[in-house]
C-alpha positions as CSV (number, residue, x, y, z in Angstrom):
1,X,0.0,-0.2,0.1
2,X,1.5,3.4,-1.0
3,X,0.9,5.4,2.0
4,X,1.2,8.9,-0.4
5,X,-0.5,10.1,-3.3
6,X,-1.8,13.2,-5.4
7,X,-5.1,14.0,-7.3
8,X,-5.7,17.0,-9.2
9,X,-8.4,15.2,-11.7
10,X,-11.3,17.4,-12.0
11,X,-15.1,15.6,-11.3
12,X,-16.0,15.9,-15.0
13,X,-12.9,13.9,-15.7
14,X,-14.2,10.8,-13.6
15,X,-18.0,11.0,-14.9
16,X,-16.3,10.7,-18.3
17,X,-13.9,8.3,-17.5
18,X,-16.8,6.0,-15.6
19,X,-19.3,6.7,-18.3
20,X,-17.1,4.3,-20.9
21,X,-17.2,1.5,-18.4
22,X,-19.0,-1.0,-17.2
23,X,-18.9,0.3,-13.5
24,X,-22.3,1.5,-12.2
25,X,-21.5,4.2,-9.8
26,X,-24.1,6.2,-8.1
27,X,-22.7,10.0,-7.9
28,X,-23.3,12.7,-6.5
29,X,-26.6,15.2,-7.8
30,X,-24.1,18.1,-7.8
31,X,-21.1,18.8,-8.2
32,X,-18.5,18.2,-4.8
33,X,-15.9,20.9,-4.3
34,X,-12.6,18.3,-5.1
35,X,-9.7,20.9,-4.7
36,X,-6.2,19.5,-6.7
37,X,-4.0,18.2,-3.7
38,X,-0.5,16.6,-4.6
39,X,0.1,15.0,-1.3
40,X,-2.9,12.8,0.2
41,X,-1.5,10.8,3.4
42,X,-3.7,8.3,6.2
43,X,-6.2,9.9,7.6
44,X,-6.8,12.8,5.1
45,X,-10.3,12.9,4.0
46,X,-10.0,11.6,-0.2
47,X,-12.9,10.6,-2.9
48,X,-13.2,7.2,-3.2
49,X,-15.6,4.7,-4.4
50,X,-16.5,2.3,-2.6
51,X,-18.7,-0.7,-2.8
52,X,-21.9,-0.8,-1.0
53,X,-23.5,-3.4,1.1
54,X,-26.2,-4.0,-1.6
55,X,-23.4,-4.5,-4.0
56,X,-24.1,-1.0,-5.6
57,X,-21.0,1.6,-6.2
58,X,-20.5,5.4,-4.9
59,X,-18.4,8.0,-5.2
60,X,-17.9,9.2,-1.9
61,X,-15.5,11.7,0.0
62,X,-13.8,9.6,3.2
63,X,-10.8,9.7,5.5
64,X,-8.5,6.7,3.6
65,X,-6.4,4.5,5.5
66,X,-6.4,2.0,7.9
67,X,-7.5,2.7,11.8
68,X,-5.3,2.3,14.7
69,X,-5.5,-1.1,16.0
70,X,-5.8,0.4,19.6
71,X,-8.9,3.3,20.2
72,X,-6.0,5.5,21.1
73,X,-2.9,4.0,18.7
74,X,-1.5,5.7,15.5
75,X,-3.2,5.1,12.6
76,X,-1.3,2.4,10.2
77,X,-0.2,3.5,7.1
78,X,2.1,0.3,5.7
79,X,0.7,-2.3,5.6
80,X,1.4,-5.3,2.7
81,X,-1.9,-7.3,1.8
82,X,-0.4,-10.5,-0.3
83,X,-2.3,-13.5,0.9
84,X,-4.6,-11.5,2.7
85,X,-8.4,-11.7,1.3
86,X,-10.6,-8.5,2.1
87,X,-14.7,-9.8,1.3
88,X,-15.4,-5.9,2.0
89,X,-14.1,-2.8,2.6
90,X,-12.0,-2.6,-0.8
91,X,-12.7,0.6,-2.8
92,X,-11.2,2.3,-6.0
93,X,-9.2,5.4,-5.2
94,X,-8.7,7.8,-7.9
95,X,-5.5,9.4,-8.2
96,X,-3.9,11.5,-10.3
97,X,0.0,9.9,-9.6
98,X,1.1,8.0,-6.1
99,X,4.6,8.0,-4.9
100,X,6.7,4.9,-3.7
101,X,9.5,5.6,-1.4
102,X,13.0,4.3,-1.9
103,X,16.0,3.4,0.2
104,X,17.3,2.3,3.3
105,X,17.8,4.6,5.6
106,X,16.3,7.8,6.2
107,X,14.9,10.1,4.5
108,X,14.5,7.8,1.7
109,X,13.8,9.0,-1.7
110,X,10.3,10.2,-2.8
111,X,9.7,9.1,-6.2
112,X,6.4,10.4,-8.1
113,X,4.4,7.6,-10.4
114,X,2.3,8.8,-12.2
115,X,0.3,7.4,-15.8
116,X,2.5,10.0,-18.2
117,X,-0.8,12.0,-20.1
118,X,-2.0,13.5,-16.7
119,X,-5.1,11.1,-16.5
120,X,-6.7,9.1,-13.9
121,X,-5.1,6.3,-12.2
122,X,-7.6,3.8,-10.4
123,X,-5.7,2.9,-6.7
124,X,-7.5,-0.2,-5.8
125,X,-7.7,-0.4,-1.8
126,X,-9.1,-1.7,1.2
127,X,-8.2,1.4,3.2
128,X,-11.1,3.8,2.9
129,X,-12.7,4.4,6.5
130,X,-16.1,6.0,6.9
131,X,-15.8,4.9,10.9
132,X,-17.2,7.0,13.4
133,X,-14.4,8.7,16.0
134,X,-11.9,7.4,13.1
């Protein structure tokens, strides 16, 4: 899981991209105010497309990340999902780019990864949260 990404995609581009797929999405009645952001970290609010319990998909803005393991613990910001199953709670995180950090010692080198044309990248995640109190 990358723990830093950015989103500079206009809302109209979401509508255009998903109109060309077979993924039905419930969109808000009015366009949300999505400000361009170069760095979105765990616990920040971000646009996501999440699967609802009835099997439909909905565009939402949620705090993203894994909630802390303990009530007053720090959020989990780095997690390997290989070999794990997430039957519920997955979502798509629209992004214009994401970052990977390389090196073995701090400060690590921050590498920006993007589509190349300034387009939409969809990150599959199991980390968006709308839990009360988090």
